[in-house]
Structures are given as structure tokens and as C-alpha cells.
N, C-alpha and C positions, 0 to 999 in steps of 0.2 A: 330489502337488500341485505345480504350477509356482510359482515364487516370482518376484515382480516385481523385487525389489531385494535385494541382499546388501550389508550395510554392516558395517564393522568398528567395534565398540564395546567399549571397555575390554579390548582385546586379543583379542576373540572375534569371529568372523563371525556375524552374525545375519541370517537370511532373513526378509524381510517379504513376506507374501502379498499378491497384488493385491486391490484393493478392487472388489467387483462393480459398484457404482454410487455413486461418491462425491458425486453431485450430486442425489440424491433424498432427500426428507423427507416424512413424513406431515403433512398439514394437516387442519384440522377438517372433519368430514363435511359441514357446511353451506357449505363454501368453494365459490366459483364454479369453482375449478380441479378439483373432484372430490376423490378421495382422495389422489392422489399428484401432486406437481408437481416439476419440475426446478428446483432452486435457481438454476441458471444462467439459466433462462428468467425467473424473478422478478427476478434481478439485472439482466438486460438491460432488462426493462420499467421497473424503478425508475430505472436509469441514463438511459434515454431521457427519462423525466419530468424528471430533474435537468437534462439538456441543454436541454430545452424551457424550463425555468425560468431557466437561465442566459441563453438567447437572449432571453427576454422582458425580463429585467432590463437586458441590454445594449442592447436596441432602444429603450428609453425615452429620449427626447431631453432632456426638461427635468428631470433628476434633481438633487436637492440633495445636499449632502455626506453626509447620513445614508443616503440611498438608495444612494450609491456605496459607502459602507462596508458596508452591508448586502449589496450584490452581491458585494463582495470576500469577506465571510464565507461567503456561499453557495458561492463558487468554492473557497475553502479547505476547506470541509466536504466538497465533492465530491472534491477531491484526497485528503483524509484517508480518505474512504470507499474510494476506489479503491486507495490504498496498503495499507489494511488488507486488502482482498480479495486483492491480489497477495501480501502477506505470508502470508496463509493458504494460498494455493495453493503458493507456492514453499517454504514451510516443511513441506509434506507430501510426504515421499519417496514415499509410496504413490501420491499423485496425480501427482507429477512423473514417476513411472515409466510413466505412460500415454502420455507424449509421446515422439516420436522425437527423436533428437539434432538433426536438421535443424529440427524444430519448436521445440525449446528454443533453438537458435541464433538463429532468427528472432525469437522473443519477446525474447531477451536484447538483440539488436541494436536492436529498436524501443524497448525500455524504456530502454536506455542513452542513446539519442539524445534521448528526451524528458526524462529526468532531467538529463542534461548541460545541455540548454537551460534547464530550470527553475532549476537551481543557478546557471548563468551569469546569468540574469535576477535572481535573488536577490542575488547578489554585486553586480551593477551598481546595483540599487536601494539596497542597503545603503550602498555607497560614495557614491552621489549624495546620500542624505539622512542620512548619519551624524551631521551636526551637529544634526539635529532629534531624534535618539534620545538619551534621557538615559543617562548613564553609570550603570552598576550596580556598586556596590562588591562585590568578591569577597573573602571572607575565606578565606585558605588556611591550612590547618593543617599545620604543619611537624613532622615526626617526626625524631628523631635518626637519623642514617645508621648503619646496621649495618655491620660490617666487611666483610661479603660483598656489600653492596649498593652499587651505584655511583651511584645517583641518589636524590634526596629525593622522597618521595611526599607 
């Protein structure tokens, strides 16, 4: 049997076999999809519905503050869902082994570009409105410094 990935774990090399189809799952027999569907197809369908909902919320002209906050929550939930999906993919060595190095580099470049833009926006908004955000007291627990320890935790 060919192995998709070899990783070093606890001093030993472990071979991980390839996954025949990481994107398939059985659904209920009465499902309009039949017996098997690709999870990626369902993910894409759901994501397109989310994009339509985001566009619908943004297109409304006379929104009040509550509608704006609701749209922001919808947007953040969409980002959270997407990040969760990415984390599931990237955290699976078996799945990642299915991609070529060029495909991984392309995904990394696109992801880094978007994350950098989002974090830059986050920092800019936080700086702009930091006076409106209440301070949160942080209680730090100090432990005595051990002789071989150079910093306090």
C-alpha cells in the first residue's frame, strides 16, 4: 500500500495512508441528494446562500442600527464558519496530502492576503474606537520565580 504522508511523531516515523474520499458522507434515504453527497457540494451550496443573505442585508437602504448590527453578526458568523472549515481542512494531514505543493502555495498566498487585510482592518477599527470600548480589568496571577526560570508566568 502506498502512503500519502510520513510524519515524525514522538521520535518515530508514522506512515498515514491516503483517504479514499474525505468529502463523502451518507445522508438519509429520503434526502433529495440520494444516498451519498459530497460534503464540499453541500458546503458550497450553503456558502452561496450565506453570500446571498449578506448581499440582501447590504442592499437594504433604510436600515436602523439594529439591522446594521444584525448584518454584522451575520458577516462574523460567516467568517467563523469559513475559518472553522479551513481549520478542519488544514488540520488534516491526510486531506492536505491530496494537494500538490503548488496548490498549497496558492491557497496559502490567498489566505494570507485575506487574513492580513482582515487583521489590518481589525486593528484600524480598534484604534479608531478604542475610547468607546470599556476597559476590562485583568487579574494576573504571579508565581514565584524558580531559580532556573528567567520569567514570571
